[in-house]
N, C-alpha and C positions, 0 to 999 in steps of 0.2 A: 504494500500500500504506500509506503514511504517513497518508493521509486516511481509510482504512478502519479502522485500528487504534483511534483514539479512539472511533469509533462502536461498535465491538465491545465495548470496555471499558465504555462508558456503558450499552450494552444489558445486559451482564452484571451491572453494579451495580444496574440497575433491576430485573432479575429476582430478584436476591438480596433487594433491599428488599421486593419484592412477596411473596416467599416468607416472609420474617420477619413481615410484616403478616398474612398468612394463617395462619401458625402461631399468632400471638397470638389471632386471631379463633377458630380451631379450639379453642384451649385454654380459652375462656370456659366451656365446659361441664364442665371438670375440677373436681373438688372441691379444696379448699384443704388442704394437708398440711404441718403444722409438724413439726419433729423431736420425737421422743418425749421428749427430755430437758426440753424446755420446751413441753409440749403446751398449745396455746392453743385453747380452744373457739372455733370459727368456724362461720359458715354454709357448709356444704360446697358450696352452689349460689350462693355470693356473686357469681360471674361472671354470673349470670342475674337478679340483683335488679332490673335495669332492665326486666324483663318482668313482667306480672301473674303472680301466684303460680300459677294454673292453667296458664298458657301455659308458664311455666318448668318445671313438672312434666312437661308433654307433651314439651318439648324434651329434658329429661334422660332421660325414659323411652325415647325413641327412640335416644338416643346411648349411654346407660349401662344401659338395661334396669331402671331403679329402680322401686320402688313408692313413690309420693309420699304416700300416706296409709295408714292401717290398711285392711285388706281389708274389703269389705262384710260378710262373715261376722262379723267382730269388732264392727263397728258394730251389727249386728242383735242380737248377743249383749248389747251394752251397752243396747240398747233393751229387751230382755227383762228385764234386771236393773234397769231404772229409771234408769240413768245418762244416758240420752237419753229424752225424752218426745215424745209426739205434738205437744204445744205447741211444743217446741223445733224440731221439724221444720217445723211450719207457719210459724213465725217465719222460719226460714232460707229457705223457699220464697218467702215474702213479700218478704224483703230482696233476693232475687235476681231479683225481678220476674216470677216464674213464676205467682204468684197475685195477685189484687187484689180489694179489697172491692167489692161491688156487682155483680160478674159473675153472670149467672143460672146456676143449677145445670143440669147436663146431665140429659136424660131418657135413662136407660140401663137396658135390661133390665126395663122396667116400673117403675123407681124413679127418684127424683131423687138425683143424685150431685154433690157439690161438686167443683170442680176439685182442691182440696187433698186430698180423700179419694182421688181417682184417683191423684194423684202419690204420696201416702203408700203406697198399695197397691203401686205400682211400686217404691218405695224398700224396702219391707219384704219383698216376695215375688218381685220380678223376678229374672230370671236374673242371677247375679253377674257383675261385671266380669271379663273374662279376666285371667289372670296377666300381669304385664308381661314383655316380652322386648326385648332389644336389637335394633334394626332396622338401625342404620347399621353394616353389616359390610364388611370388606375383601373384595376379590375372592378373595384366597387363602383367607380364612376360609370363603367359600362354596364354593370349588372344590377346595381342597386343605387341609382342616382339619388334617391331620397336620403339614404344613409350618407352618401358622400356630401350632400348639402348640409346635413346635420353636423357632420364632422367639421366642415368649414366654419359653420356658425359658432360651434363650441371653441374651435381653435382661435378664431378671430377674437372672440370675447375674452379668452384668457390672455392672448397677446396684448390686447388693449389694457386689461386690468393690471398686468404685470409690468409692461414696458412704460406705461404712463403713470405708474403708481406714485412717483415722486411729486406729481402735481395733483394727486387725488386728495379729496378731503379726508378720506378714511384710509388708514394704512392697510395693506394686504397682509394678513397673518402668514407667517412662514416664508416671507419673501427672501429671507437670508439663505434659504435652502436652494435657491435657484428656481428657474421656471418649472422644470420637471418635478423637483422636490416639493415645491409649493402646490402644484397641481395634484400630485400624487396624494398629498395629505388632504386636499379638499374634495377632489372628484368623487370619492365613494359616498359623499354626503350631499352631492348635488341633486336636488329633487327635480331638476329639469331633465335628468337622465332616467331611463327606465330602471326599475328595481333590479332586474337581472343584469343590466349593464353595470350598475353600481356594485353589485356583488362580484362581478368579474374584476372590477378595478381594485378590489381589496387585495388581490393576489399579485400585484405588480412587483417586478424586481426593483431593488432600491436604486439602481443606477440607470441613467438613460441609455447608455450603450447596450446594456443587457436587455432593456425593454425593446429596443429596435431589433436586436438579434433574435429575441424570442419570437417576435411576430414574423420575421423573415423565415425563420426555421419552420414555424407552424404552417406557413404558406408554401413551403417547399421551393423557395426562390434560390436558385444556385448562385454561388458567389460571383460568377461572371455576369450575372444579371442584376446584381445589387444596385449598381450605379443607375441603370435605366429605371429600375423600380423606384428608387428614391427620388430621381429627377421628376418622375410623374407626380409624386406627392408634393414636391417643392413647388411645382408650377401650378398647383391648384389655387394657391393664394400667393402669387409671386411677390406682392408688396410686403406682406408680413414676413415672409421667408427672407426677402432681401434685407429688410431692416434688422432682423435677428442676426443675420450674417454680419452686418456692419457692427452691431453691438459686440458680438463675440470676437471679431477681429481687432477692435480698437479699445474698448473700455472694460473688458473683463465681464461683460454681460452674458446673458444666455447664448448658447451657440446652437447651430443647426441640428446637432444630434439631440439636444433637449427638445427642440421644436418638433422634430420628427418622432421622438418618443411619445410626445403628447398626442400627435395626430394618429399615429399607427395604433397606439394602445387604446385610444378612444374609439377608433374605427373597429378594432377587433371586438371591443366590448359591445358596441352597438350591433354588430353583425351577430354576435352570440345571442344577444337579447332578442333578435329577430328570427333566431333559429337558422341563420345562414352560416356558412363557413367562409373564412377568408380564403380567397383564391390567389394563385400566383399572379402578381401584378405585372410580370414581365412577359406578357404575351406579345407576339410580333405586332409591329405597327400595322394599322390598317393601310391598305393601298391608298395613295393619294388620288384625288379626283382624276379621272381619265381625260387626257388632253386629246383634242382632235388630231387625227393623223396628218402627216406632212402632205399626203395626197389630197385630203379634204381641204387643207389650208391652201394648197396650190390652186385647186379649182375655184375656191372663194376669191383668191387674189386675182386670178385671171378674169373672173366675172367683174371684179371691181375695176379692172383696167379696160373693161368694155370689149374683151376679146371672146371669141367663140370657145365652146367646150373643147377640151384637149383630147386627142387620141392618147392611148396608153403610153407610147414612147415619150411623147412630149410631156405628158403628165409626170412621168418618172423623173425626167430632167428637171422640171420645175420643183418637184418634191425634194430632189437632192440639194437644191439651193436653200430651201426653207428648213430642211432637217437639222442643220447645225445650230439653228436658233429655236430652241424649244419655246412654247408659249409662255412657260413660267419664267423665262429669261428675257422676254421682250421688254418688261418694264425697266430692266437695267440698261438696255439700249436707249429707251426714252429718257431715263435719268441722265445718262451721259450726254445726250443731245441737249437736254434742258440746262445742264450745267455749262456746257460748252458755249451756248448762246450768250450767257452772262460773262463767262470767263474771257472769251475772245474779245468782247466789247471792252472789258476792263483793261486787258493787256494792251489793246490798241490805244486806249486813252493814256496809259502809262508809258507807252513806247518812246514818245518824243521827249527830249529834255524840257523841263519847265523853266520859264523865266523866274528868276529869284530877285527880290527887291535888293537894291545895292546899298545896304547899311552894314558896314563891316562890324560895328558894335551896336547891336539893337538896344532899345531902351530897356527891354526886359526879355528874358527867355523864360517861357512857361513850359514846364515838363508835365504833360498830362499822362494819365493812364492810357494804355493801349486800347482800352475798351472802345467799341465802335461808337458809343455815344459821345466820346470826346472829340471825334472827328469834326462834328458840327461846331463845337465850341472853338476848336482851333481855327477852323476856317473863318468864322465870324470875327474872332479876335484879331487875326492877321489883317483883316480888312479895315480895322479901326485905327491902326497906327504902326509904328516901326517895331513890331514885335516878331520874335522868332518862336515857333512852338516845336516841341519835340515829344516823342512818345516813349514810354518805358512801362514795364509792369508796375502796377500801382502800389506795390509794397516797397518800391524804391530800394530794393536790395537789403532792407532792414528786416530780417527774419526774427521776429520777437514775439513774446507774450506781453500783453499790455494791460495794465490796471489803471482805470481812470480815478479821478479825485474821490468818487463815492466809494471806492474800494470794491470788495467782492472778488469773485474769481477772475484771474487774468484770462484774457481772450487771446487765442493764437492768431496773430495778425500776419500771416504769411501763407503762401500756397500750400495746399495739403500735401504736395510732393516733398516738402522740406519740413524739418523740425525747427522750432524756435531756437535761436542760438543764445538768447539771453532774455531777461525780463526787464521791462521798463515801466515806470510809473509816472502818472501826472502828479506834479508837486505844486503846492501853493507858491506864488511869487510874493516877494516882500511887499507888504502894504497893499495887497491886491484884493482883500475882502474875501479870501477863500473860506475863512471860518464861518462867516455868515451864510455863504452859499452851501457849504457842507451841512450846516444845521438845517437849512431849508430843504435840501435834498433828502435828508433823513426824515424830516416831517412828512414830505410828500410820499416817500417810500413807505413809511409806516401807515399812512392813510390808505394807500393802494393795497398794502398787504392785509390790513384790517378789513377792507371792503371785500377783497377776494376771499378771505377766510370766512366771512359772514355768508357769502354766496354759496360756499361749498359745505357749510355746516348743515346739520339735519333740520333744525328748526329756525335758525337765525334768518334765512331768506324771507320767511313770512313777516317777521318783525321789520326786516330791512325794507320790504316793500311798503309796509305801513308808514315807516319813518321817512323814507326818501322818495317814495313814489310820486309825491306832489311835485318834486323837482325833476325827477328823471323823465317824466313825460314831456314837459316843455323843452328840456335840454335835448332830448332825442329829436323833437321836431326842429329845433334850431340847427342841430348838426346835419339834418337832412335838407332843410330848405335854405339855409344860409351857412354852408360849410366853411367858406373862407372867413367871414367875419367871426363866426363862433370859434374857429381855431385861433384866430388872431387874439381874441379876448382871452382864450385859455392860455396862450403864450404870455400875454401881459400879466395875467394873474400868477403864472408860474414864475415869472421874473421877479414879481413882488415878493413871493415867498422865498425863492432861491435866486437872488440876483446874480448876473454874470460876474465872474471873478477872474483876475489875472492869474494864470498858472503857467507852468512850463513843464516840458518833458525832461526828466532827469536821465542823462546818459549814464549808464551804470559805471560806478567807480571801479568795479571789479574787472572791467574790460581793459586789458593791457593796452598801452599806447600803440604798440605795433598792430594789435588787433583792430583798434579804432581806425588807424590809418589804412589798413587793408580793406576794411568794410567801406570806408569813404572812397578809396581809389576804385574799387569794383563798382560802387554806386555811380560814380562819374563816368566810368568807361561804358557801363551798360546803357546809360542815358544818352551816350554819344555827344555829351557836352564837349566843347573845344577845350582841350588841355594841352600840356606840353608846349610845342612851338606855336600852337594856336590859342594859348591861354589868354592872350590879349583880346580875343573875341568874346570872352565871357562877359555877359552884360553886368551892369551895376546891380541889377536885381535878377535873381534866378528863383522862379517860383516853382515849387514842387506841389502839384495839384492832384490830390487824391479825389475820390468820389464816393458817394453813397446816394441812396434813394429814399425820400421820405414818402410814406403812405400811411393811411389810417385803416384799421380793421382789416389788415392784409396778412394772412398767414404766410404768404410768400414774400414778405418784405425783404428778407435776406437775399432773395434771388435778384433784387435790384441793387444790392450792394456790390462790393468789389470782390470778385473771385480770387484775385491775387492776394487779398487780405483775409482769406479764409472765410468769405461770406460776411465780412464786417465792413464798416465804413473805413475809408482810407485816410482820413484826417490824422489819426495817431501816427501812421507810418510817415506821412509827409512831415509832421512836426519833428519826429525823431530824426529823420534824415537831415532836415534843415539844421536842427540843433547840433548834430554831429559835425556837419560841414562848416559850421560857423565857429567851432572851437579853435582857439589859437594854436594849441598843441597839435591838433590834427592838421591844420594848415601848414605848420612847420614840417611835420612828418611827410606830408604830401610833396612839399617842395624838395625835400631830400630825395624823394622817389622820382623826381622829374615831372610831377604833376602839380605845378604851381597854380595857385588860385590868386587872382589879383586882390590886393589889399582892400580895394573899394567894392568888391563883389560881396553881396549879402544874400543869403538864402532865406526864402520866405515860404512858409507852408500855407496851403489853401485847400479847400474842399469844394468840389462841384456837386451840387444836389441835382441829380439827373432827372428828378421828377418836376422840379420847379425851375431848373436852369439858373439858379442863383449860385454865385461863387463867393464863398466866405473866406477872407484872408484870416489866418490864424496867428496867434502870438505876435500881433502887430506891436504890442507894447515893448517887445524886445528889439524892435528895429531902430538902428542908430538915427539920430535926428537928421543927418545929411541925406537920408534916403526917403524921408517921409513924404516930400512933395512928389517924387516919382511914384511912390507907392499909392498916393491918393489918385494920381492920374491913371495908374494901372487899375485901381479899384473901379473907377468910373468907366473905363473901357471894358473891363470884365462884365460890369453890369449891363452895358450896352450890348456886348456880344451875347450875353445870356438872354436878354430880351429878344434879340433877333432870332436866336435859336429856338426859344419857346414859341415865338410866332410861327416859325417854320414848321415845328413839330405839330402845331395845332391842326394843320391841314389834314393830318392823317389820323387824328384821334376821333373815336366814335362819339357823336353827339356834340362835337365842338363847333363853334361858330365858324362859318366859312368866309363870309363877306365882311367881317368886322375888321376894324383897324388893327394895326400891329399891337398897340398897347392893350386893347381889349383881349386879343387872342393870347397874349402873354399872361394876362391876369387870369384868364380861364384855365390855362395850363397849370398855373400855380394853385388854383382853387381845388383842382382834382386831388392833389395830395392830401388835402384835409377832409375830403368827402368820405365818410365811413360807408357809404353805399356804392362807391365807385369801384367797379371791377377792373377798370383799365386806368390806373393812375398814370402809367406811361407804358410804352411798348418794350422797355428793357432792351435786350440785345436782339430782338426780332429783326430778321433781314440779314444777319451776319453771314458773310459769304467768302471773305478772303482775309489773309494775314500778310501784310506787306512789311518786309524787312529791308529798309533802304533809307537813304538820306531824304530829308523833307523836300529837297529839290525835285524828287521823282513824283511827288503828289501835290505840291503846293499849287494853289489856284484851281484845283479840281474839286467839284462837288461830288463826293463819293457816296452821298445819300445815307450817311451814318450806317454803312454796311461793311466797313473794312476796319480791321484791327491795324493800327499803324505803330510799328516799332522802329524807332530811329536806329540807324546803323551807319557807321563810317568805316568802310572797308579799308581805307588807307591807314587808319589809326589802329587797325586790328590785324597786324601782320601775322600774329601767332594763331589767329582764328579762335582764341578762347572766348571772346565776346559772342561771336556768331554761334559757337557751340552752346553757350549758355542760353541764348535766345531760342535756338531750335529745340533744345531738350527740355526747356521749362515753360516759358510763356507760350510758345507755339502749342505744346501739348495741352496746356490749360485751355487755350482757345479752341483746340480740337474737341475737348470735352464739352465746352459750351455749345459749339456748333452741332455736335452729335445730340446733345440734350434737346436743342430746338428742333433738329431734324426729326427725331423719333417722336417727340411730343406732337409734331404736326402730322406725320404720316400715319401714326397709330395712337390717337388721343385716348383710346379706351384702355389699352394694356400698358403702353409705355408713357402715356401722358396721364394727366390727372382729371380729364373730363371737365365738365363745367364747374366754375366756382360757385354758382348759385345754389348748389345743394351740398356744399362742403360743410363738414363738421370737424373741428380740430380735436385731435386726441393728444392732450398734453403738449409736449414739445416734440412729439414723435412724427406726426404727419396729419393727413386729413383723410376722412372717409366721405364717400358719396352717400348721404343719408345718415342713418343711425348705426349701421353695421357693415359687415362685409370686409373686403380686402382694403388694405392701406393703399392709397393712390400713389402712383409713381410719376415722376417727371413734372412738367409744367402744365398748368391749367389751360384749357382751350382759349381763354381770354388773353393769354400771353402770346398767342401765335395767330389768332384769327379774330375777325370782326363778323360775328354771325357765320355765314357760309363763305365769306370772303377771306382767303388766306392773306395774312399780313407778312408771315414769314414764308419765303420761298425755300422749301427743303432741298438743300444742296450740300454736298460734302465740301469741306473747307479747301480752298486753294491757297497754298503758300507761295508768295512771290518774293524772291530774294535777289538783291543786287549785290553781288560779290563774285570774286573769282570762282569759276565753275569747279576748279580742282579743290578749292577750299571747302566749298559746299559739299562736294562729293566725299571729301575726307571726313567731314562731320558725320555723314551717314555711315561711312565705313566703320567708324569707331563706335557707333551707337546702334547696335543691331535692332533693338526694339523700335527705335525711331524709323530706321530704314524699312522695317517690316510694315509699319503703318502706311508708308508710301507704296511699297511693293504690293501690299494687299488691298490697295485702293480705298483705304479709309480717308486718305488725303491725296492731293495732287500737288506737284511742285513745278513751278515755272521759275527760271532763273536766267540772269544775264550778267555779264561781267562789267560792262560799261553802259552809260546812258546812250540810247540810240541803237544798241545792239539788238538783233532779233532775239526773241525769247526762246529758251530751250526747255524741253520737257525732260524731267528725270525719269528714267526707266531702270529696272534692275540690270539691264544690259548696257546702260550708259546714257549719255545725253542724245537727244534727238530734237529736230525742229518742232516747235510747239504745234504748228498746224500743218496738215498735209498740203501739198501743192494744189493749185486749182485744178490741174488736169487729173490729179488723183481723186479729187472730190467729185 
């Protein structure tokens, strides 16, 4: 016996390890779900980025039932409207190797027909692609759908109770035992379950691993089918499963094995109570919907071309042309043509060198975040005076955790790809009234906490309604009918209780001088500010402008903030970077490193509110007197640029005045941020389509429609290629996440998007539900990408545009396999050139090629 026991224990450990590995493999198809409080735009299919884009869509379609592109009907409507042309489609067919120059035309129905014309007829008139459907189903889902629905409802309710518990009025007993442990303790007493099911649940194993293994063994699922079986269960409620995975990976919360243990054990108990037996969940997938044959498609295409019916030999020849393009792959051709139409126009606009205003030393340089919404502000500011604008990731190279004056937990103000290097805090400035503000903030915070606690208590809400109802009704009416004035009044009252104070960001004393200098040097280089031999071109004022979005009653508020700042406002990062770059010891260290900063250059922080388009200068009290006049002029010009941008944006907002004057349109835009009933306070990053890495001279003077991420880059100053590598491996990847989130929320608003905001209910800080139960919603709400049935976001994959030596760009990809994989697998496209005016080149895994085929090839 003593010899057998170690073998049994080793076998059990091996099975548990195998189970956890299969759970990880099964979870690759799950979308990524961050908490709603720090909504981070991500590629929901990030786990499949190792696959070619089309293959990943096929995988996700079978597992999740998603639509991976716009439906063919929408593409055909775009063709009718001129948004896609026949030339775009021909070029897409050519790039996919479906046509080639020099091939003889086909003799069909008494006429000569080019291969491309036959394929075009199939694209335009062929029977549409069937609607997607989830094919990887559990056995219970197929044989006892009522039980499967009951399991979903039970699992969703427990996930909501456990994961949102920290915001609940009543604590969940046994929560310290984890999701499975707490559920195992309570489920046998749950009167919503049948008595026989509760009896079954009293015999559960103590660990989640053993609970899952027990069910798999009872159902006879072989080990080589575990992953497929578990994936079918995970994709029943992909939202909750995705969020549980996030918790388990990042903050020590429940993991997917616990989640699956709850699901499978509950399902087994309900089946037993119904007198059924659990079956092997790993049955073969049902066959996909049958596509029309190539012969049938050829006959339909010929009829669409107005030709006579084909005899058998001609029909076979036509079918041979259409065969390599399955019906299920047609939308990928449409997508490529749809993208090419926009990309070709953008690259044509960027091809010629742009005229640059001749001011060697501008009045100010304003470094904005690369966010597409900054493009409009930069354009309008440059039109107001001798200003130069630049673009950089909005955390400005300061990867920090930040604690504001009110205290509380520090927020990670950096991209989720990196960890904070240090912690900074907002500190009172001498004689700045910080004590009074801090006392007021505590008073307001205490009042909010007391009000929230009263609402969540068992009996207090009734007394609260009696005591405050007389005021709540008129206040609600005012917030609805006069949102702007009511919000302004609230702000004034807030300033009376907690008046503004002078503060500063404390650069940590624990950071060694050489570390400070290194951070400052990297910050300047990444922003492409003139240094070294060009240091004399640094303006007297250099403004680092972060951004954030103000909105009311909006669970997705963090989606309007800065992704480079971890879903927070960018003001703290701008303040920190400016404070660092103004330190005398840092300036001295920079000079020793050959990165001199003129003595009369002063760095100023600012924050652009993208919902109101107001730009607020920060820490103005720290500005030397000699710069105050220039700062006042800049503040006035920023206000003018913001008003122009707000008026421009007003034209696209639903319900906004169209014929009003500029001042009224700007006022309307700003009032939306205060309206608690407003589902579209702003469009956020809707429309994003490209990421340009180039000097401002490449884009200056162009109206890019707030659709392009703009990252400044000076190839001549980056001979080592380090800056380019940093841009392509960090900001570009974050932009691709944003692009993918908007893409999938548009093409599949029900599974990978969040549906309509109007029926959302918030679950703690976890996320939202549509209605009162069901799955946690993923992605962006429909109102972030569309106005009714009209798409505001055009779903296209991101185009990266780089102006740098081609060998340098290719070298970055060669050193970064995962980045190269994104391009090779067509999640991204890359256009590059070495010098202004050069023709654009397309990166392919086999090398550089001209961006567009020649006219005769098309």
